[in-house]
C-alpha positions as CSV (number, residue, x, y, z in Angstrom):
1,M,24.0,28.9,4.0
2,N,23.7,31.3,1.5
3,K,20.8,33.7,1.0
4,Q,19.0,31.9,-1.7
5,F,18.7,28.4,0.2
6,R,18.2,30.0,3.6
7,I,15.0,31.7,2.4
8,A,14.0,28.6,0.4
9,Q,14.4,26.5,3.4
10,R,12.3,29.0,5.6
11,F,9.2,29.1,3.6
12,G,9.7,27.1,0.4
13,L,11.0,23.4,-0.1
14,M,14.6,24.0,-1.4
15,F,15.7,24.2,-5.0
16,R,15.8,21.0,-6.7
17,Y,19.4,19.8,-7.6
18,D,18.9,20.9,-11.3
19,Q,17.4,24.4,-10.6
20,D,19.1,27.7,-11.4
21,L,19.2,29.8,-8.4
22,P,17.5,33.3,-8.6
23,Q,19.4,36.2,-7.9
24,D,16.7,38.6,-6.5
25,M,14.9,36.5,-3.9
26,E,12.4,39.2,-3.0
27,A,11.2,39.2,-6.9
28,W,11.3,35.5,-6.8
29,I,8.9,35.4,-3.6
30,E,6.3,37.7,-5.4
31,L,6.5,35.4,-8.4
32,Q,6.3,32.3,-6.5
33,L,3.0,33.7,-4.8
34,Q,1.4,34.2,-8.5
35,A,3.0,30.9,-9.7
36,P,0.6,28.5,-11.4
37,S,0.4,25.2,-9.4
38,P,0.1,21.9,-11.7
39,A,0.1,18.8,-10.2
40,L,3.6,17.5,-11.0
41,G,4.9,13.8,-10.8
42,I,6.2,10.8,-12.3
43,A,4.6,7.9,-13.7
44,N,7.1,5.7,-12.7
45,T,10.8,5.9,-11.2
46,S,12.4,6.0,-14.7
47,T,10.3,8.5,-16.5
48,E,10.6,12.5,-16.6
49,V,8.5,14.6,-14.7
50,T,5.1,15.6,-16.2
51,E,1.7,16.8,-15.1
52,W,-0.8,14.2,-13.2
53,P,-3.3,12.5,-15.5
54,D,-6.9,14.2,-15.3
55,K,-8.1,10.7,-14.6
56,L,-6.1,10.3,-11.4
57,Q,-7.6,13.9,-10.1
58,P,-11.3,13.3,-10.1
59,N,-13.8,16.0,-8.8
60,L,-16.2,15.4,-5.9
61,A,-19.0,14.0,-8.0
62,K,-16.8,11.4,-9.5
63,R,-15.3,10.8,-6.1
64,A,-18.7,10.1,-4.4
65,G,-19.6,7.8,-7.3
66,M,-16.5,5.7,-6.7
67,W,-17.2,5.5,-3.0
68,R,-20.6,4.6,-3.6
69,R,-19.5,1.6,-5.9
70,N,-16.9,0.6,-3.3
71,R,-19.3,0.6,-0.6
72,A,-21.6,-1.7,-2.8
73,L,-18.9,-4.3,-3.4
74,E,-18.1,-4.0,0.3
75,D,-21.4,-4.7,1.2
76,Q,-21.5,-7.6,-1.1
77,A,-18.2,-9.1,0.3
78,R,-19.5,-8.8,3.9
79,K,-22.7,-10.6,2.8
80,G,-20.6,-13.5,1.2
81,K,-22.5,-12.9,-2.2
82,N,-20.5,-14.1,-5.4
83,G,-17.8,-15.7,-3.5
84,Q,-14.4,-15.4,-5.1
85,D,-15.5,-13.2,-7.9
86,T,-16.7,-10.4,-5.6
87,E,-13.6,-10.5,-3.7
88,A,-11.4,-10.0,-6.5
89,A,-13.7,-7.3,-7.8
90,R,-13.6,-5.8,-4.3
91,K,-9.9,-5.7,-4.3
92,A,-9.7,-4.2,-7.9
93,N,-12.2,-1.8,-7.0
94,R,-10.5,-0.5,-3.8
95,L,-7.2,0.2,-5.8
96,E,-9.1,1.9,-8.6
97,N,-11.6,3.8,-6.7
98,L,-10.4,4.5,-3.1
99,M,-8.6,8.0,-3.6
100,R,-6.3,8.2,-0.3
101,R,-3.4,6.3,-2.0
102,K,-3.6,8.7,-5.2
103,D,-4.1,11.7,-3.1
104,E,-1.2,11.0,-0.9
105,L,1.3,10.2,-3.9
106,K,-0.1,13.2,-5.7
107,F,0.7,15.5,-2.4
108,V,4.1,13.8,-2.3
109,H,4.9,14.4,-5.9
110,R,3.9,17.9,-5.8
111,N,6.1,19.0,-2.8
112,V,9.0,16.9,-4.5
113,Y,8.7,17.9,-8.2
114,G,6.7,21.2,-8.0
115,S,8.1,24.6,-9.0
116,D,5.6,26.4,-6.9
117,Q,7.4,25.7,-3.7
118,V,6.4,28.7,-1.7
119,K,2.6,27.9,-2.5
120,L,3.2,24.5,-1.5
121,R,4.5,25.3,1.9
122,L,1.6,27.7,2.7
123,T,-1.0,24.8,1.4
124,A,0.8,22.5,4.1
125,F,0.3,25.4,6.6
126,W,-3.5,25.9,5.9
127,A,-4.2,22.3,5.4
128,N,-2.9,22.0,9.1
129,H,-4.7,25.0,10.2
130,F,-8.2,23.5,8.8
131,T,-7.4,19.9,9.9
132,I,-9.6,17.1,8.4
133,G,-8.7,13.8,10.2
134,N,-9.4,10.6,8.5
135,T,-12.7,9.1,9.6
136,F,-14.7,6.5,8.0
137,D,-15.6,8.5,5.0
138,T,-13.1,11.4,4.9
139,A,-9.9,10.1,3.5
140,N,-11.4,10.2,0.0
141,M,-12.1,13.9,0.4
142,I,-9.0,15.2,2.1
143,G,-6.7,15.5,-1.1
144,H,-9.7,17.5,-2.7
145,A,-9.8,19.9,0.2
146,I,-6.2,20.4,0.1
147,D,-6.1,21.2,-3.6
148,E,-9.5,22.8,-4.2
149,G,-10.2,24.3,-0.6
150,I,-6.6,25.7,0.1
151,L,-4.2,25.7,-2.8
152,T,-6.5,27.2,-5.2
153,K,-7.5,29.8,-2.8
154,L,-4.1,31.2,-1.8
155,N,-4.5,34.3,-3.8
156,G,-7.8,35.1,-2.5
157,S,-9.2,36.1,1.0
158,F,-9.0,34.5,4.4
159,A,-12.8,35.0,4.4
160,D,-13.4,32.9,0.9
161,M,-10.9,30.1,2.5
162,L,-12.8,30.0,5.7
163,Y,-16.0,29.5,4.3
164,G,-14.9,27.1,1.6
165,M,-13.3,24.9,4.2
166,T,-16.1,25.0,6.6
167,T,-18.6,24.1,3.7
168,H,-16.2,21.2,2.3
169,P,-17.9,17.9,2.7
170,G,-14.7,16.6,4.2
171,M,-15.0,19.2,7.1
172,L,-18.5,18.5,7.4
173,T,-18.1,14.9,7.7
174,Y,-14.9,14.7,10.0
175,L,-16.6,16.9,12.6
176,D,-20.1,15.1,12.3
177,N,-22.1,17.8,11.0
178,I,-23.7,15.9,8.4
179,H,-25.7,14.3,11.2
180,S,-26.6,17.6,13.0
181,A,-30.1,18.9,13.1
182,G,-31.7,21.8,14.7
183,E,-33.6,21.1,17.8
184,R,-36.5,23.0,16.2
185,S,-36.0,21.9,12.8
186,E,-38.5,19.7,10.6
187,K,-36.3,16.8,11.0
188,A,-36.0,16.8,14.7
189,K,-39.9,17.4,15.4
190,D,-40.5,14.5,12.9
191,C,-38.0,12.2,14.8
192,R,-39.7,12.9,18.0
193,K,-43.0,11.3,16.8
194,R,-40.9,8.0,16.2
195,K,-39.1,5.7,18.4
196,D,-36.7,4.5,15.8
197,C,-35.5,7.8,15.0
198,Q,-32.7,10.3,16.4
199,A,-31.8,13.8,15.4
200,G,-30.3,16.5,17.4
201,L,-27.7,19.6,17.4
202,N,-24.0,18.5,17.2
203,D,-21.7,21.2,18.2
204,N,-18.5,19.9,17.1
205,L,-17.9,21.9,14.1
206,G,-19.4,25.0,15.4
207,R,-16.9,24.5,18.6
208,E,-13.7,24.1,16.2
209,V,-14.7,26.9,13.8
210,L,-14.4,29.2,16.9
211,E,-11.7,27.6,19.0
212,L,-9.2,26.7,16.2
213,H,-10.3,28.1,12.8
214,T,-11.0,31.7,13.9
215,V,-11.3,33.6,17.2
216,S,-9.7,31.1,19.7
217,V,-10.2,30.8,23.2
218,A,-8.9,34.3,23.9
219,A,-12.0,35.6,22.4
220,G,-13.8,34.6,25.7
221,Y,-16.8,33.1,23.8
222,S,-19.3,31.2,25.8
223,E,-21.1,27.8,25.5
224,D,-24.1,29.7,24.1
225,D,-21.8,31.3,21.4
226,I,-20.9,27.6,20.3
227,R,-24.5,26.7,20.4
228,G,-25.3,29.5,18.1
229,A,-22.7,28.5,15.6
230,A,-23.9,24.9,15.7
231,Q,-27.4,26.2,14.9
232,V,-26.0,28.3,11.9
233,L,-24.3,25.0,10.5
234,A,-27.3,22.5,11.2
235,G,-28.5,21.2,8.2
236,W,-25.1,21.5,6.2
237,G,-23.7,18.4,4.5
238,V,-24.6,15.0,3.6
239,N,-23.2,11.3,3.6
240,F,-20.5,11.0,1.0
241,D,-22.2,7.6,0.0
242,E,-25.8,9.1,-0.4
243,E,-27.5,8.1,-3.6
244,L,-28.1,10.8,-6.0
245,G,-31.8,10.6,-5.6
246,D,-32.0,10.6,-1.9
247,M,-29.3,13.5,-1.9
248,R,-31.3,15.5,-4.3
249,K,-34.6,15.0,-2.3
250,K,-32.7,16.0,1.0
251,A,-30.6,18.8,-0.1
252,G,-32.3,19.9,-3.5
253,G,-29.2,19.1,-5.5
254,T,-26.0,16.7,-5.9
255,N,-23.3,19.1,-5.2
256,H,-21.5,17.9,-2.0
257,W,-19.8,21.1,-1.7
258,N,-23.1,23.1,-1.4
259,A,-25.2,20.6,0.3
260,Y,-27.7,22.1,2.7
261,K,-30.7,20.4,4.1
262,K,-33.6,22.7,4.8
263,R,-35.5,20.3,6.9
264,W,-32.5,20.0,9.2
265,A,-31.8,23.5,9.7
266,E,-32.5,25.3,12.7
267,P,-35.3,28.1,11.9
268,G,-35.1,31.6,13.0
269,T,-32.4,33.9,13.7
270,K,-29.2,33.1,15.7
271,K,-26.4,35.1,17.7
272,V,-22.8,34.3,17.9
273,M,-20.8,36.5,20.1
274,G,-23.2,39.4,19.8
275,Q,-23.6,39.2,16.1
276,K,-27.1,38.3,15.0
277,I,-27.1,35.7,12.1
278,S,-30.0,35.5,9.4
279,A,-31.9,32.4,9.0
280,G,-31.3,30.0,6.0
281,R,-28.5,29.0,4.0
282,G,-27.0,32.6,3.7
283,G,-26.6,32.7,7.4
284,L,-23.3,30.5,7.2
285,R,-21.5,32.9,5.0
286,Q,-22.6,35.8,7.2
287,L,-21.2,33.9,10.2
288,T,-17.9,33.2,8.6
289,D,-17.2,36.5,7.3
290,F,-18.0,37.9,10.8
291,L,-15.7,35.7,12.3
292,A,-13.1,36.1,9.5
293,S,-12.8,39.9,10.1
294,H,-12.9,39.6,13.9
295,D,-9.8,41.1,15.5
296,H,-9.3,37.9,17.6
297,T,-9.0,35.9,14.8
298,I,-6.6,38.4,13.0
299,N,-4.6,38.0,16.2
300,H,-4.7,34.4,16.4
301,I,-3.8,33.6,12.9
302,S,-1.2,36.2,12.4
303,A,0.6,34.8,15.6
304,K,0.3,31.4,14.3
305,L,2.0,32.3,10.8
306,C,4.6,34.0,12.7
307,Q,5.4,31.2,14.9
308,H,5.5,29.0,11.8
309,F,7.7,30.8,9.4
310,V,9.4,33.5,11.6
311,S,10.3,32.6,15.1
312,D,9.6,30.1,17.7
313,N,8.7,33.0,19.8
314,P,7.5,35.8,17.5
315,S,7.7,39.3,19.0
316,T,4.6,41.4,19.6
317,D,6.0,43.9,16.9
318,Q,6.2,41.1,14.3
319,I,2.8,39.8,15.0
320,E,1.4,43.5,15.1
321,S,2.9,44.1,11.5
322,V,1.0,41.0,10.1
323,K,-2.1,42.3,11.8
324,L,-1.8,45.5,10.1
325,A,-1.0,43.9,6.6
326,W,-4.3,42.0,7.5
327,H,-6.5,45.3,8.1
328,Q,-5.0,47.1,5.3
329,S,-5.8,44.4,2.9
330,N,-9.1,43.4,4.1
331,G,-7.8,39.9,4.9
332,D,-6.1,39.4,1.5
333,L,-3.9,36.3,1.8
334,Q,-1.2,37.4,-0.7
335,A,-0.7,40.6,1.3
336,I,-0.7,38.6,4.6
337,H,1.7,36.1,3.5
338,T,4.1,38.8,1.8
339,Q,4.6,40.6,5.2
340,V,5.1,37.3,6.9
341,F,8.0,36.3,4.3
342,K,9.4,39.8,4.9
343,L,9.7,39.0,8.5
344,A,11.2,35.8,7.9
345,I,13.7,37.1,5.6
346,D,15.0,39.3,8.2
347,A,14.7,36.9,11.1
348,P,18.2,36.4,12.4
349,E,17.5,32.9,14.4
350,A,17.0,29.6,12.3
351,K,13.6,28.3,12.2
352,F,13.0,24.5,12.8
353,M,11.5,22.3,9.8
354,W,8.5,19.9,10.4
355,P,9.5,16.4,9.7
356,M,7.3,16.4,6.4
357,T,9.0,19.6,5.4
358,W,12.4,18.3,6.2
359,L,12.0,15.1,3.9
360,F,10.8,16.9,1.1
361,Q,13.8,19.4,1.2
362,V,16.2,16.5,1.6
363,V,14.8,14.9,-1.5
364,R,14.8,18.0,-3.5
365,L,18.5,18.9,-2.6
366,S,19.8,15.4,-3.6
367,G,17.7,14.9,-6.5
368,A,16.8,11.6,-5.3
369,T,13.9,9.5,-6.6
370,Y,12.6,8.1,-3.4
371,F,8.6,7.8,-4.2
372,K,7.0,5.6,-6.4
373,G,5.3,6.9,-9.7
374,W,1.5,6.8,-10.2
375,E,1.6,4.0,-12.3
376,E,3.2,1.9,-9.3
377,I,0.7,2.9,-6.6
378,G,-0.4,-0.8,-6.1
379,D,3.2,-2.1,-6.3
380,Y,5.1,-2.8,-3.2
381,D,8.8,-3.5,-2.4
382,D,11.4,-3.2,0.3
383,N,13.3,-0.5,-0.9
384,L,10.5,2.3,-1.7
385,M,7.9,2.8,0.8
386,S,4.4,3.7,0.0
387,S,3.7,7.5,0.4
388,K,1.1,6.5,3.2
389,A,3.8,4.5,5.1
390,V,6.7,7.5,4.6
391,L,4.1,10.0,6.0
392,E,3.1,7.9,8.9
393,E,6.5,6.9,9.9
394,L,7.5,10.6,10.0
395,G,4.7,11.2,12.5
396,Q,2.8,13.8,10.0
397,S,0.4,12.6,7.6
398,F,-2.6,15.0,6.6
399,W,-4.7,11.7,6.1
400,S,-4.1,10.2,9.4
401,S,-6.7,10.0,12.2
402,R,-5.8,13.1,13.9
403,Q,-7.0,15.7,16.3
404,P,-8.7,18.9,15.1
405,N,-6.0,21.1,16.4
406,G,-3.3,19.7,14.0
407,Y,0.2,19.4,14.2
408,S,2.5,21.9,16.4
409,S,4.8,24.4,14.9
410,D,6.5,24.3,18.4
411,K,9.9,22.4,17.9
412,A,9.8,21.0,21.5
413,E,7.0,18.7,20.2
414,W,9.4,16.9,17.4
415,M,12.8,16.8,19.4
416,S,12.7,13.6,21.0
417,A,15.3,11.1,20.5
418,E,12.8,8.8,18.6
419,M,11.9,11.5,16.0
420,F,15.5,12.5,15.5
421,E,16.2,8.5,15.0
422,R,13.5,8.3,12.5
423,R,15.1,11.3,10.3
424,V,18.2,9.4,10.5
425,R,16.8,6.3,9.2
426,F,15.1,8.3,6.5
427,A,18.1,10.0,5.5
428,D,19.7,6.5,5.1
429,A,17.0,5.1,3.2
430,I,16.9,8.0,0.7
431,Y,20.8,7.6,0.0
432,K,20.6,3.9,-0.3
433,N,17.2,3.8,-2.3
434,G,16.6,7.2,-4.0
435,N,19.4,7.2,-6.5
436,T,20.5,10.6,-5.5
437,R,22.2,12.9,-8.1
438,L,24.7,15.1,-6.2
439,S,27.6,14.4,-3.8
440,V,27.7,15.7,-0.4
441,N,30.3,18.1,-1.0
442,K,28.5,19.3,-4.3
443,I,25.3,19.9,-2.0
444,M,27.3,21.8,0.6
445,D,29.1,23.8,-2.0
446,R,25.6,24.7,-3.8
447,I,23.6,25.6,-0.5
448,G,26.6,27.4,0.9
449,A,26.8,25.3,4.0
450,A,28.1,26.6,7.4
451,E,31.7,25.8,8.4
452,Q,30.1,23.9,11.4
453,T,28.2,21.8,9.1
454,R,31.3,21.0,7.1
455,A,33.1,20.1,10.3
456,L,30.4,17.7,11.4
457,V,30.3,15.9,8.0
458,A,34.1,15.5,8.1
459,S,34.0,14.2,11.5
460,V,32.3,10.9,10.6
461,G,34.9,9.7,8.3
462,A,35.0,9.1,4.5
463,S,31.9,7.0,4.1
464,P,29.4,8.8,1.5
465,G,26.4,7.2,3.2
466,D,27.5,8.4,6.6
467,Q,28.3,11.8,5.4
468,F,24.8,12.0,3.8
469,I,23.0,11.2,6.8
470,T,25.1,13.6,8.9
471,L,24.5,16.6,6.5
472,M,20.7,15.9,6.3
473,C,20.5,15.5,10.0
474,S,22.8,18.4,10.9
475,P,21.4,21.3,12.8
476,E,21.5,23.6,9.8
477,L,19.5,21.4,7.6
478,M,17.0,20.8,10.3
479,G,16.5,24.5,11.0
480,L,18.5,24.5,14.3
481,E,20.9,26.5,15.9
482,Y,24.2,25.3,16.4
483,V,25.1,25.0,20.2
């Protein structure tokens, strides 16, 4: 594979079939890290690429209003009120107001049509690091967290991203922090006086912030440290369907991304890993800043970045060079990412592609129109699956009910016969239904395919469909070494 496509495969999404190839790839990477990130897509499968309409990208306040309206109609339907009229309104409302379909399709569109492919790959890495799985209320927030909590913060500091994702209502809901109250809080004291009231400390988010998002178990923190982190987090977050009056009364405002319930907060100072944390709202930023600059955090995430982009088994020297960039830049993500990419450019071995990444690269390389447009979200047919179905069938959806540790970057987790068979089926479907723009030979010439790949494609005969499947599922296109 030539240099342009080798680099674009490793930490991008491949150049689309009609894009000019940059000659200076190092300069291209620098420009990519600064590139604007509009949400590009198509209205329907016969229209040109353009920006997603603003009305399909609502902010949190609008999403919460949609969710409240939806819940009201759901309640009416369950109670059997107004008969068929309510049921029809309920179905229309779910399509109009529930955001999962729109956010998933926008995510897919961005990765297929976007020009900021390096930032999109980084977004996927960090969205996986800060996993928000789909629980009862989170599906409508995950897309917002990915766009506003991660993509827009790629040119800032890790400390800012950590605080933003920790306080995002999707994370607070997913890990049950919206129900957490300090044991000495006013809320808990009141509840203890009533038989029908329960309030207590939930340590789910505190545990994951330490174990997964920052220092990792290598730091040797204790259960007391987890409890301390949970105490700092007590009071953060409200139910997404909270009525505005109730929310204002509990949290002093209606901003879901800054919802802090003082009566639920644990009073007094706390201690986490030897660090004294002040009481009140500001204590959480104090905690996340402390964790963001901790040596164990820097080591944990530097190794994770190297494993994802550089090597399945990164060397100590590679990890140390990323750690050095982290220290020298005070956690500036652009400096950290730049160092990771320098290592990736020089890495001699292939790097396995996630199923999701592979699919986007196949569609971009071939110019296929495999996904529906935003005007077709409610339409179903046998040829074009919904984005939800595609991602779930691949075994990799950020909107699934997944565990907080995210998807593995270890290729061994994705190398089963079943997972390979799924790629074969998707390659077949893309060729048959996606209106591919380039022939297999033109794709191979464009990317500078290896002789082993050309021989493999030739071995399956003259069928264009078989050749397409073989090329796209070849070791070279999947990021594997030839044996």
